[in-house]
LUMGU-708701 format. One line per 3 residues: number of its first residue (from 0); their letters; for each residue x, y, z of N, C-alpha, C. Coordinates in steps of 0.001 Angstrom, whole numbers, padded with zeros to 6 digits. Each point is the difference from the previous one (the first is absolute). Last residue first. Layout:
BEGIN
NUM = A = X,Y,Z,X,Y,Z,X,Y,Z | ...
END
This chain:
BEGIN
201 = EIS = 040056,046474,037225,000766,-000345,001772,000332,001828,-000129 | -004734,-003276,-002337,001116,001308,000191,000723,-000023,000806 | -002705,-003657,-002126,000403,000792,000908,000901,000049,000149
198 = FFT = -000942,-002389,-003452,-001178,001379,000154,000184,000337,001277 | 002144,-004464,-001441,-000555,001096,-001527,-000331,000860,000193 | 000639,-002557,003640,000742,-000202,-000699,000225,000378,-001693
195 = NYI = -003687,-000097,002828,000861,000514,000856,000930,000106,-000752 | -003109,-002803,-001735,-000327,001664,000222,000661,001049,000518 | 000938,-004806,000425,000157,-000399,-001215,-000048,002495,-000398
192 = IRH = -001219,-002688,003705,001269,000223,000448,000494,000683,-001488 | -004157,-000942,001008,000381,001381,000311,001002,000097,-000100 | -002326,-004191,-001116,000198,001586,-000571,000413,000644,-000232
189 = DIK = 001556,-004885,001032,-001070,001103,001096,000358,001129,-000971 | 000240,-004620,-001896,001039,000750,000548,-001097,001265,000405 | -001583,-005294,-000027,001125,001317,-000999,-000028,000863,000880
186 = KVF = 002293,-005251,000808,-001572,000925,000145,000240,001615,-000309 | 002941,-003674,-001232,-000576,-000874,000836,-001694,001008,000704 | 002758,-000240,-004916,-000381,000557,000981,-000653,-000697,001397
183 = LGP = 002339,-001558,-003934,000784,000930,000961,-000073,000718,000632 | -002649,-002766,-003032,000320,-000693,001047,000709,000626,001234 | -001401,001521,-004629,-000952,000054,001750,000451,-000693,001292
180 = YKI = 002047,001341,-005210,001360,-000537,001167,-001429,000045,001200 | -001460,001928,-004571,001074,-001537,-000137,000435,-000205,001109 | -002898,003527,001076,-000313,-001006,-001734,000139,-001282,000132
177 = YNT = 001987,003295,003099,-001040,-000151,000398,-000986,-001583,-000635 | 003321,003448,-002251,000582,-001325,000856,-000599,-000321,000986 | -001958,002923,-002974,000542,-000641,-000416,000673,-001604,001133
174 = ALG = -001793,003665,001694,-000961,000043,-000273,000504,-001717,-001320 | 002814,003502,002190,-000756,-001067,001218,-001239,-001019,-000961 | 001907,002979,-002436,001269,-000912,-000155,-000515,-000704,001748
171 = SIF = -001812,004227,-000969,-000473,-001440,-001734,000795,-001113,000285 | -000034,003417,003131,-000928,-001167,-000119,-000635,-000844,-000975 | 004097,003316,-000074,000307,-001142,001207,-001470,-000897,000052
168 = IFY = -000128,003744,-003203,001550,-001966,000259,-000106,-000459,000875 | -002185,003775,000430,-001136,-000569,-000732,000565,-001378,-001153 | 002081,003324,003290,-001537,-000648,001178,-000195,-001131,-001048
165 = CKV = 002986,003235,-001873,001232,-001166,001208,-001285,-000956,000393 | -001758,003641,-001982,000950,-000743,-001496,-000194,-001155,000949 | -001601,003193,002764,-001003,-000131,-000545,000521,-001798,-000894
162 = REK = 002834,003331,001716,000114,-001013,000844,-001278,-000575,-000588 | 001969,003071,-002539,000514,-000711,-000272,-000554,-000682,000997 | -002256,003329,-000380,-000503,-000982,-000516,001274,-001110,-000050
159 = LQA = 000319,003598,003086,-000912,-000511,-000176,-000600,-001423,-000957 | 003426,003075,-000229,000426,-001176,001189,-001433,-001385,000214 | -000143,003936,-002827,000610,-000595,-000692,000599,-001010,000867
156 = KTL = -002136,003178,001214,-001094,-000240,-000702,000440,-001346,-000574 | 001726,001613,004214,000216,001001,-000737,-001237,-001109,-000449 | 000777,000870,004786,000138,-000702,-000709,-000290,000311,-001862
153 = TPH = -000780,002093,005196,001957,-000455,-000142,000653,-001186,-001538 | -004975,001841,001988,000538,001266,-001289,001667,-000633,000020 | -004199,-003132,001299,001379,000175,000149,001216,001430,-000904
150 = NIL = -005260,-000132,-000181,-000271,-000540,001655,001934,-000011,000841 | -001265,001021,-004919,-000431,000651,000468,000208,000167,001943 | 000774,-003359,-003650,000832,000513,000399,000450,001396,000456
147 = FTK = -004444,-002954,-000154,001269,-000564,001148,001378,000654,-000712 | -004062,001409,-001568,000138,-000053,001200,000822,-000348,000706 | 000489,-000696,-004801,000063,001885,000926,-000469,-000271,000960
144 = FTD = -001140,-003511,-001492,001523,-000255,-000225,000746,001577,000367 | -004670,-001715,000134,000156,-000178,000359,001810,-000142,000199 | -002584,002028,-002917,000087,000762,000547,000669,-000976,001599
141 = KFH = 000546,-002448,-004285,-000006,001480,-000436,-000025,001130,001537 | -002402,-004069,-000623,001537,-000986,000682,001532,001898,-000244 | -005399,000412,-001595,000266,-000241,001627,001508,-000338,000680
138 = NEL = -001087,000437,-005175,000376,000612,000405,-000044,000074,002424 | -000700,-003669,-003280,001868,001045,000031,-000136,001088,000295 | -003926,-002098,000291,001211,-000617,001069,000963,000422,-000005
135 = KKN = -002925,001475,-003379,-000518,000435,000899,000785,-000949,001705 | 001082,-001093,-005017,-000082,001305,000429,-000294,000745,001727 | 001196,-004515,-002628,-000984,000220,000915,-000187,000844,000196
132 = QAF = 003801,-002544,-002593,-001943,000374,-000345,-000953,000639,000395 | 004557,-001033,001071,-000067,000755,-001205,-001014,000479,-000503 | 001386,-000856,005174,-000538,-000363,-001045,000054,000986,-000816
129 = LQK = 004227,-000603,001235,-000909,-000610,000821,-001643,-000464,-000387 | 003328,003443,-001934,-000120,-001685,-000713,-000653,-000993,001001 | 000002,004489,001701,-000514,000199,-001380,000384,-001695,-001193
126 = SIT = 001847,002052,004838,-001139,-001086,000375,-000623,-000347,-001611 | 004080,001688,000731,000139,000008,002142,-001684,-000851,-000535 | 002428,-001157,-004169,000264,001453,000639,-001073,-000436,001387
123 = LGY = 002658,-003449,-003522,-000626,000037,000917,000253,001914,000756 | 001174,-003992,-004266,-000418,001596,-000077,-000534,000841,001555 | -000049,-004862,-000019,000492,000392,-001472,-000181,001555,000054
120 = LCV = -001464,-003126,003911,000975,000910,-000016,000434,000623,-001486 | -003991,-001751,001317,000256,001223,000703,000812,000388,-000314 | -000189,-004259,-001441,-001279,001103,-000784,000007,001856,000092
117 = LTY = 001468,-004120,002595,001036,000284,-000892,-000458,001216,-000969 | -002537,-001491,003952,001108,000533,000417,000432,000436,-001447 | -003282,-002624,-000976,-000755,001552,000527,001108,000763,-000153
114 = LYL = 000828,-005108,000540,-000159,000791,-001680,-000615,001678,-000160 | 000399,-002328,004330,001326,000257,-000810,-000097,000718,-001152 | -004520,-001122,002053,000913,001074,000915,001546,-000057,-000591
111 = YYC = -002541,-003767,-001728,-000546,001290,-000852,000581,001533,000905 | 001225,-004171,001920,000239,000008,-001400,000165,001630,-001135 | -001886,-000942,004900,000783,000363,-000384,000835,-000407,-001067
108 = DTK = -004366,-001359,000377,000164,001378,000612,001319,000648,000157 | -001016,-004282,-001250,000004,000436,-001285,000234,001687,000783 | -000032,-003143,002815,000832,-000086,-000387,000070,000548,-001307
105 = NDS = -002724,-000058,004424,-000323,-000457,-001176,001525,000758,-000584 | 000186,-000242,004529,-000469,-001419,-000588,-000110,000008,-001545 | 002114,004343,001971,-001426,-000593,-000584,000941,-001459,-000111
102 = FIL = 003132,003302,000480,000048,-001073,000888,-001697,-000544,000335 | 000998,003800,-003313,001571,-001035,000336,-000587,-001065,000614 | -002981,003419,000606,-000031,-000792,-000947,001090,-001012,-000408
99 = NIF = 000200,002912,004170,-000812,-001421,-000273,-000546,-000660,-001191 | 002944,003759,-000190,000499,-001402,000074,-000538,-001603,000468 | -001477,004498,-001682,000856,-000710,-000990,000588,-001433,001016
96 = LEN = -003078,002707,002706,-000782,-000847,-001231,000963,-000201,-000800 | 001729,003074,003034,000096,-001792,000525,-001076,-000408,-001254 | 001280,003943,-002042,000986,-000924,000719,000289,-001051,000977
93 = VAE = -004130,003288,-000666,000542,-000236,-001225,001611,-000987,000012 | -001336,002593,003791,-000858,-001138,-000344,000177,-000679,-001213 | 002401,003225,001487,000321,-001353,000967,-001372,-001539,-000803
90 = LLS = 000274,004933,-001768,001180,-000769,-000865,-000167,-001026,000908 | -003117,002603,001191,-000143,-001169,-001202,001504,-000229,-000587 | -000243,002368,004015,-000305,-000864,000515,-001307,-000560,-001514
87 = EDK = 003339,004066,-000535,000689,-001898,000812,-000847,-000601,000114 | -002824,003404,-002751,001038,-000262,000859,000897,-001054,000385 | -004795,001952,-001850,001278,-000635,-000394,001283,000926,000531
84 = NYL = -003540,-002901,002309,-000767,000615,-000694,001455,000990,-001173 | -002458,-004740,001198,000833,000516,000673,000301,001626,-001522 | -003649,-003679,-000957,-000481,000001,001819,001529,001249,000619
81 = LTC = -001003,-001234,-004698,-001176,000854,001013,-000326,000171,001281 | 003501,-001826,-002634,000025,001897,-000221,-000673,000763,000849 | 000515,-005093,-000797,000965,001107,001307,-000139,001188,-000146
78 = ETI = -001797,-002553,-003674,-000891,-000726,001744,000391,001381,000576 | 002381,-000297,-003993,-001253,000642,000095,-000677,000071,001590 | 003379,-002780,-000682,000458,000960,-000376,-000999,001315,000814
75 = KGE = -001342,-004465,-001854,000556,000222,001259,000388,000941,000629 | -000880,000082,-004828,-001181,-000039,001063,000350,-000345,001416 | 003203,-000374,-003402,000105,001755,000256,-001646,-000267,001040
72 = ILS = 001765,-003953,-001020,000420,000850,000531,-000444,001561,000941 | -001207,-003416,-003505,000343,-000095,001384,-000200,000760,001052 | 000629,001003,-004763,-001854,000632,000622,-000608,-000892,001820
69 = QCL = 004785,-000093,-002919,-000442,001022,000545,-001606,000585,000682 | 001778,-004773,-001750,000286,000217,001743,-000491,002010,-000438 | -001826,-001681,-003587,-000465,-001219,001218,001119,000719,001117
66 = KKH = 001799,001814,-004143,-001783,000122,000872,-000851,-000687,001057 | 003914,-001427,-001352,000448,001425,-000171,-001288,000366,000413 | -000187,-003571,-001926,001115,-000208,001189,-000403,001553,000311
63 = ENF = -000790,-000725,-003837,-001134,-000479,000585,000135,000048,001380 | 003843,000918,-003126,-000849,001274,000608,-001790,-000384,000463 | 003578,-003461,-000802,-000036,000731,000351,-000627,001181,000689
60 = LDE = -001082,-002379,-003490,-000332,-000997,001136,000771,000614,001507 | 000954,001973,-004841,-001088,000359,000868,-000919,-001424,001161 | 004471,-000148,-001441,-000451,001211,000338,-001185,000592,000771
57 = KSS = 001364,-004030,-002928,000015,000122,001740,-000667,000571,000743 | -002616,-001018,-004626,001411,000055,001131,000626,-000059,001033 | -004919,-000222,-001493,001164,000615,-001537,001312,-000507,-000109
54 = FYH = -004451,-002143,002839,002103,000682,000661,-000239,-000256,-001505 | -002723,-002988,000429,-000780,001232,000758,000839,001378,000152 | 000964,-003757,-002695,-001276,000405,-000433,-000467,000968,001106
51 = YLL = 003991,-001713,000080,-000074,001154,-000886,-001650,-000161,-000560 | 001631,-002685,002622,000156,000888,000992,-000104,001303,-000147 | -001516,-004160,-002088,-001151,000176,001069,000898,001505,000395
48 = GHS = 002637,-002427,-003032,-001123,000432,-000901,-001500,001117,000998 | 004693,-002494,001431,000442,001339,000035,-001564,000410,-001378 | -001195,-003155,004250,001185,-000198,-001051,000179,001400,-001035
45 = CGV = 000381,-001464,005236,-001350,-000412,-000528,000524,000124,-001620 | 001648,000459,004630,-000225,-001464,-000077,-001024,-000145,-001210 | 003071,003560,002532,-001935,000060,000228,-000108,-000946,000255
42 = FKA = 004248,000064,-001386,-000327,000837,001380,-001306,-000847,000138 | 001513,-000033,-004126,000093,-000920,000440,-000657,000087,001721 | -000249,003635,-003026,-001159,-000611,-000386,000038,-001620,001145
39 = IQD = 003222,004206,000175,-000990,-000322,001040,-001443,-001157,-000298 | 004404,000623,-002576,000196,-001135,001155,-001520,000486,001265 | 000521,000997,-004524,000072,-000518,-000022,-000416,-001229,001135
36 = MTV = 000003,004823,-000916,-001220,-000364,-000005,000350,-001573,000154 | 003315,002224,002708,-000535,-000118,-001725,-001365,-000579,000186 | 004152,002861,003528,-000988,-000665,000214,-000269,-000241,-002089
33 = GKI = 002145,004055,002849,001032,-001400,-000426,-000926,-001482,-000465 | -001414,004522,001023,000787,-000263,-001649,000816,-001090,-000081 | -002886,000409,002937,-000459,000454,-000982,000584,000025,-001068
30 = GVN = 000843,-002490,004933,-000575,001548,-000462,-000299,000039,-001852 | 001390,-004098,003947,000544,-000067,-001164,000079,001941,-000713 | -003167,-001101,004223,001365,-000922,000036,001507,000438,-001070
27 = SFI = -004602,001557,000142,000478,000907,000689,001129,-001585,000404 | -002425,-001301,-003542,000065,001668,-000164,000630,000362,000957 | -002064,-003958,000196,001478,-000377,-000777,000791,001477,-000134
24 = ILS = -004239,-000067,002828,001319,-001308,000324,001390,000490,-001181 | -004193,001300,-001516,000970,001522,000804,000899,-000814,000666 | -002573,-002761,-003370,000872,000763,-000294,001036,001077,001107
21 = KEL = -003785,-002493,001181,001276,-001469,-000449,000964,001433,-000415 | -004513,001102,000842,000783,000129,001404,001451,-000727,-000152 | -001971,001270,-003555,-000304,001304,000225,000609,-000825,001991
18 = IEK = -001671,-003472,-003358,001097,000955,-000290,000575,000813,000902 | -004215,-002128,001182,001227,-000249,000217,001254,-000094,-000982 | -004211,002624,-000459,000668,000117,001542,001054,-000539,000363
15 = RRL = -002279,-000941,-003996,000871,001254,-000227,000815,000291,001491 | -002466,-003816,-000627,001216,-000380,-000671,001074,001599,000002 | -004694,000539,001241,000881,-001219,001409,001223,000012,-000897
12 = DKL = -003400,002030,-002455,001085,000459,000852,000925,-000404,001314 | -002337,-003408,-003728,001206,001371,-000684,000732,000873,000939 | -003701,-002576,001089,000719,-000633,000107,001822,000857,-000491
9 = EKN = -004863,001923,000306,000680,-000879,001728,001407,-000533,-000091 | -002731,000715,-004541,000690,001428,001402,000915,-000427,001110 | -002409,-003522,-002522,001600,000452,-000536,000374,001099,000605
6 = QKY = -004112,-001341,002143,001107,-000669,000091,001235,-000036,-001091 | -004100,002445,-000565,000975,-000252,001208,001142,-000688,000107 | -001982,-000251,-003853,000387,000852,-000218,000335,000825,001659
3 = TRP = -000512,-005427,-000664,-001138,001254,-000205,000986,000927,000504 | 001670,-004538,-001900,-000025,000577,000916,-000709,000741,-000177 | -001040,-004289,-002235,001045,000711,000131,-000392,000837,000767
0 = M = -000331,-005334,000042,-001277,001042,000536,000986,001353,-000418
END
């Protein structure tokens, strides 16, 4: 008995979801430049034809991950902005969010945070690259960083930008290490220690 339209759609959606879930792992471990569609197909466990049926290239597949991770991370950051003021309390809350995502029971959160930090590190300004498609969120963080600088007059904008860049490098490294070597972490790292390391002003 042939499958119904609904059954075919469910099967198609399931295959697409599986391709996305498994390709996320190989992208996070190998990187977009180091991986080929052939490697992705083998890792996912599907034929080239099936992979190309859903995605025209690895760039197309990676761009889909970028959209998903931006939606996930920025959605969670937006929730933080509704709860905290545009000052250190918001930065601390976002830092806590990132650490919780890394050590989440859902490994997908950690993978997407890792991809998100990589996107942020390419051509990073204080906030422009963080929220490339979300003007409201970008403006919110511009105000947050302005307030941070006002409250810490000994810190220049260039110095703050450098701290933010170093912070994202650290978060990216922490995420990738937790992905590759989860056994090295006997407990979740205290988010307050990380925040104080990069944003406390002596």
